[in-house]
C-alpha distance (Angstrom), angle and dihedral (degrees) to the residues before:
residue distance angle dihedral
M1 . . .
K2 3.82 . .
R3 3.77 91.1 .
L4 3.80 90.8 50.9
F5 3.81 90.1 51.0
H6 3.84 90.3 49.8
I7 3.81 91.5 52.1
I8 3.80 91.6 48.4
S9 3.86 90.7 50.3
I10 3.80 92.7 52.6
A11 3.77 90.7 47.3
A12 3.81 90.2 51.6
V13 3.79 92.3 52.5
L14 3.78 92.4 48.8
F15 3.79 89.9 48.3
V16 3.82 90.8 54.3
L17 3.79 92.7 47.9
F18 3.78 99.3 45.8
A19 3.77 108.3 18.7
C20 3.79 103.0 39.0
G21 3.78 102.0 56.3
E22 3.79 145.5 25.0
D23 3.78 122.8 -79.8
R24 3.83 105.7 -100.5
S25 3.80 97.7 175.5
N26 3.83 91.7 110.6
E27 3.79 90.3 54.5
Y28 3.79 91.9 50.4
E29 3.79 91.0 47.2
E30 3.80 91.0 52.7
K31 3.80 91.8 51.1
T32 3.80 92.1 53.6
L33 3.81 99.7 41.2
C34 3.80 94.8 96.9
D35 3.80 94.9 49.0
H36 3.80 92.1 46.1
W37 3.82 88.9 51.0
M38 3.80 89.5 50.5
A39 3.80 91.7 50.8
D40 3.82 91.7 50.6
I41 3.82 94.1 46.9
M42 3.79 93.4 46.0
S43 3.81 90.9 49.1
Q44 3.82 88.7 55.4
K45 3.80 103.5 35.3
Y46 3.80 108.3 23.9
L47 3.79 115.5 103.4
W48 3.79 88.5 -126.2
G49 3.82 95.2 32.4
D50 3.80 92.8 126.3
R51 3.82 87.3 68.3
I52 3.80 94.0 57.3
M53 3.81 108.1 101.2
V54 3.80 102.1 -166.3
D55 3.82 92.7 -176.4
E56 3.80 89.8 58.0
I57 3.80 95.2 54.4
P58 3.85 109.4 103.3
W59 3.81 110.3 -110.1
K60 3.80 91.6 -125.5
R61 3.81 90.4 63.4
F62 3.81 89.7 66.4
F63 3.83 88.0 69.4
A64 3.83 91.2 59.6
A65 3.80 122.8 112.7
P66 3.85 112.2 -89.6
K67 3.81 95.8 -107.6
T68 3.79 91.7 48.4
F69 3.80 93.4 48.4
F70 3.80 91.6 45.6
A71 3.82 89.5 53.6
D72 3.82 88.2 52.9
L73 3.82 90.0 54.9
T74 3.81 94.5 49.7
K75 3.80 89.0 56.0
F76 3.81 86.9 76.0
S77 3.83 87.9 73.1
P78 3.83 110.5 107.6
I79 3.83 94.2 -144.1
G80 3.80 103.6 44.7
D81 3.79 108.7 -93.6
T82 3.81 110.3 -133.7
W83 3.81 95.5 157.7
S84 3.82 104.6 65.7
W85 3.78 118.9 83.4
C86 3.79 143.1 171.0
T87 3.80 127.9 -138.8
V88 3.80 130.7 -162.0
D89 3.80 105.4 -137.7
T90 3.80 95.1 -147.0
I91 3.81 92.1 60.6
D92 3.79 128.7 69.8
D93 3.77 93.9 -112.5
D94 3.80 117.4 167.1
G95 3.78 104.8 -152.3
H96 3.80 89.7 -176.9
Q97 3.79 98.6 51.6
R98 3.78 109.4 156.0
G99 3.77 114.2 -147.4
Y100 3.79 105.9 -53.5
F101 3.81 92.9 -22.7
N102 3.79 119.2 103.3
H103 3.79 128.8 172.4
F104 3.80 97.5 -135.4
D105 3.80 122.2 83.0
S106 3.79 89.8 -16.6
Y107 3.80 142.9 153.1
G108 3.81 88.6 -142.7
I109 3.81 100.2 -116.8
D110 3.76 137.5 121.6
F111 3.79 120.7 -159.3
I112 3.78 145.2 166.7
L113 3.79 128.5 -132.9
M114 3.79 114.2 -123.6
A115 3.78 142.0 161.4
D116 3.80 122.8 -98.4
P117 3.85 102.9 -70.0
T118 3.82 91.0 -152.7
N119 3.84 89.7 59.5
A120 3.80 87.8 -137.9
T121 3.82 93.5 119.1
S122 3.81 140.7 14.3
R123 3.81 91.6 -119.5
Q124 3.80 125.6 129.0
Y125 3.79 125.4 -124.8
A126 3.79 132.9 -166.0
R127 3.79 106.9 -134.4
V128 3.78 113.3 -154.0
M129 3.81 108.6 -129.2
T130 3.81 99.8 170.4
V131 3.79 134.9 23.2
I132 3.81 114.2 -171.3
P133 3.84 110.1 -134.4
G134 3.81 112.5 -108.4
S135 3.82 93.2 14.5
P136 3.83 123.9 130.3
A137 3.82 89.1 -101.6
D138 3.79 91.1 52.5
K139 3.81 91.7 49.3
C140 3.83 90.7 50.6
G141 3.79 92.9 54.2
L142 3.80 102.1 -105.3
E143 3.79 111.2 153.7
R144 3.78 136.3 -162.2
G145 3.79 107.8 -89.2
D146 3.82 96.9 28.5
F147 3.82 118.4 137.5
I148 3.82 118.5 -135.8
S149 3.81 108.7 -150.7
H150 3.83 101.6 169.7
V151 3.79 135.4 30.0
D152 3.82 115.9 -161.4
G153 3.79 90.7 -24.0
N154 3.82 94.6 -46.7
R155 3.78 123.4 113.5
M156 3.79 110.7 -109.0
A157 3.82 113.9 -91.1
S158 3.80 137.6 151.0
S159 3.81 89.2 -97.2
Y160 3.82 90.0 66.1
T161 3.81 98.6 48.5
S162 3.81 91.2 94.4
L163 3.83 89.2 63.0
L164 3.79 89.4 59.4
V165 3.81 95.0 40.8
N166 3.81 95.4 48.9
G167 3.80 96.7 36.4
K168 3.79 96.6 -115.3
A169 3.82 99.4 128.3
R170 3.78 119.6 94.8
T171 3.81 106.7 -177.0
L172 3.81 125.7 40.9
V173 3.79 129.5 -177.2
V174 3.80 105.8 -145.0
A175 3.80 128.1 -169.0
K176 3.79 133.8 -171.0
L177 3.78 122.3 -143.3
D178 3.80 126.0 -134.7
V179 3.79 135.3 171.2
D180 3.80 134.9 -130.0
Y181 3.79 101.9 -145.2
E182 3.82 93.8 -169.3
E183 3.80 92.3 54.9
N184 3.80 92.6 30.3
E185 3.81 90.2 -132.5
F186 3.78 136.1 132.0
F187 3.78 119.7 -131.4
W188 3.80 139.6 174.3
A189 3.80 107.3 -100.0
Q190 3.79 98.6 -178.6
V191 3.80 137.1 11.6
D192 3.82 122.0 -168.4
T193 3.79 136.9 172.3
I194 3.80 112.4 -131.6
R195 3.77 124.7 -162.8
M196 3.80 108.0 -146.9
E197 3.76 122.4 -136.5
R198 3.77 123.1 -131.6
S199 3.81 113.5 -66.1
E200 3.80 119.2 -115.8
Y201 3.78 144.9 169.4
V202 3.81 105.7 -63.4
E203 3.79 120.9 -152.6
D204 3.79 114.5 -141.5
V205 3.82 105.3 -144.7
P206 3.83 109.4 -137.8
Y207 3.83 97.2 -144.8
P208 3.82 106.2 25.3
V209 3.84 98.7 159.9
C210 3.79 129.4 38.5
K211 3.81 118.6 160.4
N212 3.79 147.2 135.2
F213 3.82 131.3 -122.8
K214 3.78 130.3 -163.4
I215 3.82 111.5 -142.8
G216 3.79 105.2 -177.8
D217 3.79 103.2 -55.6
T218 3.80 93.2 -23.6
D219 3.80 122.8 101.9
V220 3.80 112.9 -144.4
A221 3.81 121.5 -168.8
Y222 3.80 121.1 -155.3
L223 3.80 124.3 -161.2
M224 3.80 125.2 175.1
C225 3.80 116.3 -157.5
N226 3.83 121.1 -169.5
R227 3.80 98.7 176.1
L228 3.80 139.2 11.6
S229 3.78 105.5 -150.4
E230 3.79 131.2 115.4
G231 3.81 91.9 -116.8
P232 2.82 162.0 136.6
D233 3.80 88.4 -169.6
E234 3.79 94.9 165.2
L235 3.79 130.5 91.5
D236 3.79 90.4 -103.5
E237 3.79 99.1 83.1
Q238 3.78 90.3 -179.9
S239 3.81 93.1 67.9
T240 3.79 118.4 110.1
D241 3.78 112.9 -87.5
Y242 3.78 115.0 -107.0
V243 3.81 95.0 -117.0
L244 3.80 89.9 63.9
Q245 3.80 90.4 44.4
L246 3.81 90.0 54.3
E247 3.80 91.9 47.7
K248 3.80 90.0 50.3
A249 3.82 92.1 50.4
V250 3.81 92.4 48.0
K251 3.81 91.6 49.1
S252 3.81 91.8 50.7
L253 3.81 91.3 52.5
Q254 3.81 95.4 44.2
Q255 3.79 92.2 68.5
Y256 3.82 90.4 68.6
R257 3.81 93.5 51.5
P258 3.81 88.7 -141.2
K259 3.76 119.1 -149.4
V260 3.80 90.0 -157.0
L261 3.79 129.4 36.5
V262 3.81 121.8 -160.7
V263 3.82 114.1 -161.8
D264 3.80 115.1 -168.0
F265 3.82 109.7 -153.2
R266 3.82 96.3 161.2
L267 3.80 93.8 118.5
C268 3.81 99.4 32.3
N269 3.80 111.0 108.6
Y270 3.78 105.7 155.0
G271 3.78 147.6 17.9
T272 3.79 144.1 130.2
L273 3.78 129.7 -71.7
M274 3.81 90.9 -121.9
M275 3.80 92.7 54.3
A276 3.81 92.2 44.7
N277 3.81 87.9 54.5
K278 3.80 92.0 48.9
F279 3.80 91.3 49.6
A280 3.82 94.2 48.8
S281 3.80 91.0 45.8
S282 3.82 90.0 50.2
I283 3.79 87.1 61.9
L284 3.79 101.1 44.7
G285 3.82 113.9 47.7
T286 3.81 135.8 -148.7
A287 3.83 94.4 -52.5
Y288 3.81 85.8 82.7
A289 3.81 98.6 49.2
G290 3.79 111.0 137.1
E291 3.80 93.9 20.8
I292 3.80 122.8 123.1
F293 3.80 119.8 -98.0
A294 3.81 96.7 -177.8
K295 3.79 146.0 -37.0
T296 3.79 127.6 -127.2
I297 3.81 117.2 -145.6
Y298 3.82 117.7 -167.0
S299 3.79 129.8 -170.5
Q300 3.80 119.2 -73.8
T301 3.81 92.0 -97.8
R302 3.82 89.9 55.3
S303 3.80 98.6 35.5
S304 3.81 90.4 122.0
E305 3.83 86.6 71.1
N306 3.82 94.0 59.3
Q307 3.81 111.6 125.5
T308 3.78 140.6 -163.9
I309 3.80 107.0 -149.3
L310 3.81 120.8 -157.4
F311 3.79 124.4 -155.4
D312 3.82 113.9 -82.3
N313 3.83 107.8 -94.3
E314 3.81 95.8 -156.0
A315 3.80 92.5 51.9
L316 3.83 91.0 44.7
E317 3.81 89.8 57.9
H318 3.81 92.4 56.4
A319 3.80 99.2 37.4
I320 3.81 131.1 138.9
V321 3.84 93.6 -125.9
P322 3.82 103.1 -161.3
E323 3.80 123.2 179.8
D324 3.80 93.0 -131.1
V325 3.80 133.3 23.5
F326 3.81 129.0 -157.2
F327 3.80 119.5 -164.4
I328 3.81 118.8 -161.3
I329 3.80 109.2 -154.9
S330 3.80 141.3 172.3
E331 3.80 139.8 -172.2
Q332 3.82 86.5 -85.9
T333 3.82 92.7 59.3
S334 3.80 101.5 107.7
G335 3.79 142.2 160.5
A336 3.81 116.1 -19.1
P337 3.83 96.9 30.7
E338 3.80 89.9 50.2
W339 3.81 89.6 53.0
V340 3.81 89.3 51.2
I341 3.80 92.8 51.5
R342 3.80 94.7 47.7
A343 3.80 92.9 47.6
V344 3.81 93.1 49.6
Q345 3.81 91.5 45.2
N346 3.79 90.3 50.4
V347 3.82 95.7 56.0
M348 3.84 102.7 29.6
G349 3.80 96.1 40.8
G350 3.77 133.6 -128.6
S351 3.82 93.8 -80.6
N352 3.82 91.8 64.7
V353 3.80 101.8 35.9
F354 3.81 121.8 66.3
T355 3.80 133.2 -179.6
V356 3.80 127.3 -154.4
G357 3.83 131.9 -177.5
D358 3.81 132.0 35.6
T359 3.82 130.0 -19.4
S360 3.80 111.4 -81.5
D361 3.81 126.5 -123.2
G362 3.81 99.6 -98.5
Q363 3.82 103.2 -131.1
I364 3.80 106.7 178.9
V365 3.80 98.4 172.1
L366 3.77 142.1 77.7
T367 3.81 117.1 -132.3
E368 3.81 129.5 -151.0
D369 3.82 129.8 -151.8
I370 3.81 112.1 -128.4
K371 3.81 118.1 -177.4
S372 3.80 126.1 -160.2
Q373 3.80 142.9 -166.7
F374 3.80 88.7 -110.3
A375 3.84 97.1 73.2
V376 3.80 87.6 -106.0
T377 3.81 126.9 119.2
L378 3.80 122.4 -162.2
H379 3.80 123.3 -151.2
P380 3.82 103.2 -172.4
A381 3.79 128.5 169.6
V382 3.80 106.0 -103.7
A383 3.82 106.4 170.6
Y384 3.79 143.5 13.4
V385 3.81 115.7 -111.3
A386 3.81 105.5 -139.3
N387 3.80 133.7 -178.5
A388 3.80 125.7 -113.3
L389 3.80 90.3 -75.8
G390 3.79 93.0 52.1
E391 3.82 93.0 -107.3
Y392 3.79 119.9 144.8
G393 3.80 103.7 159.7
Y394 3.80 95.9 119.9
V395 3.80 98.3 109.0
D396 3.82 90.5 132.4
G397 3.78 90.4 65.6
I398 3.78 134.2 -124.5
V399 3.79 110.3 -47.9
P400 3.82 106.1 -149.8
D401 3.78 122.0 -123.7
V402 3.80 87.0 -125.7
L403 3.82 119.4 30.6
K404 3.81 111.6 -143.6
N405 3.80 124.8 171.5
E406 3.79 106.3 -158.8
A407 3.82 91.8 -167.3
S408 3.81 88.3 70.4
Y409 3.81 91.8 66.5
V410 3.82 121.0 96.4
K411 3.80 94.7 -140.5
L412 3.80 124.1 40.2
Y413 3.78 110.2 -165.0
P414 3.83 122.8 -160.9
Y415 3.80 117.0 -78.8
G416 3.80 109.9 -86.4
D417 3.82 94.2 24.5
E418 3.81 109.1 131.2
N419 3.83 88.6 -131.0
E420 3.82 93.7 54.1
A421 3.81 105.9 120.5
L422 3.81 102.7 -117.7
L423 3.78 96.1 35.2
K424 3.82 90.6 48.1
F425 3.81 89.5 52.4
V426 3.82 90.1 53.4
L427 3.81 93.5 46.5
D428 3.82 90.0 50.4
E429 3.80 89.4 50.6
V430 3.80 90.3 51.4
E431 3.81 90.2 51.2
N432 3.81 89.5 53.1
M433 3.81 93.2 45.3
Y434 3.79 97.0 52.6
């Protein structure tokens, strides 16, 4: 009797599932197509794709939003993958956002949140670290080093950072810091209310500063690089590609025959391997022809794609060729600029290459852009970027020879100004060296 009742119960459930409603399997399949495609592509292309066990992923996860599901897949990485990302093509999504600065609908500033430097209150301030030339913030008079205390009448707090990032604030209270050296105290020297202009798409110029300094009898060249891609990456497709911009900058510095080159990578957080090679080669010269710039190491299933990449001969022939190189770096320095620094250090030696600033990000992988029919683009890590010896264990970043936190300085001068804290430190070192 009990067995008969059990059979009848099962039959009733099956009847409800299959007889009392329409078949919605096609609808479910359609909703999971994108995530299934992502799982297949990541299994094939991802550097750690052999670790992705698609059959072990709960079926409910395939209904997740693309970015959420992609994050689930990157968790299969054994080292904590912070470099791969996914973008939804229908949304203004800046995959190369730098700190708080984004290119879309932006005021064109980057900042850090910090406590009141005067210690007079427990309030928070947003200190402006970068102002992009020609941006709405630049036009309104914001300067590097300014402290934002209020946003639209509200005291600055983490909950209001999105208004600055997305260009939604209209009124800012801005203060400037000064110091009383006799009393050894900080104080607010000036407080202004700034009315912000309308936010807009802000172009991040790849080589914003290129100049020469004379320190005694020593010529010192300074080049700031914000990105290492072929470009143009911006909406203005008519702008000069970044390869030509680099060549122009190198040519302008060559005329001084600088003994020392200062490369400022503080704001450079992405780029291509090819452009990193061209940049490094533009420093070194023909003495390094035939030497290894880097090696790419793919997963076992793609090992046939592994490459040994030599320095770029054309760029070597038109290089700056300094005796010593200083790299200014920060925690935002990531990927391509790190590959440049390691390659130059490897061939020139530690006694001729110096680093100043904060520890860099430590990106040890190459990423690849993979588009789809689902308005989703994947940017997964696909290979390790190793040095000439095949070593890629630098996930903790480049620790500078001299640690310098520019945020600790009272005055932040424009990038390339000889009084700017990190550049001034380098120029003083050059004066002592020669």
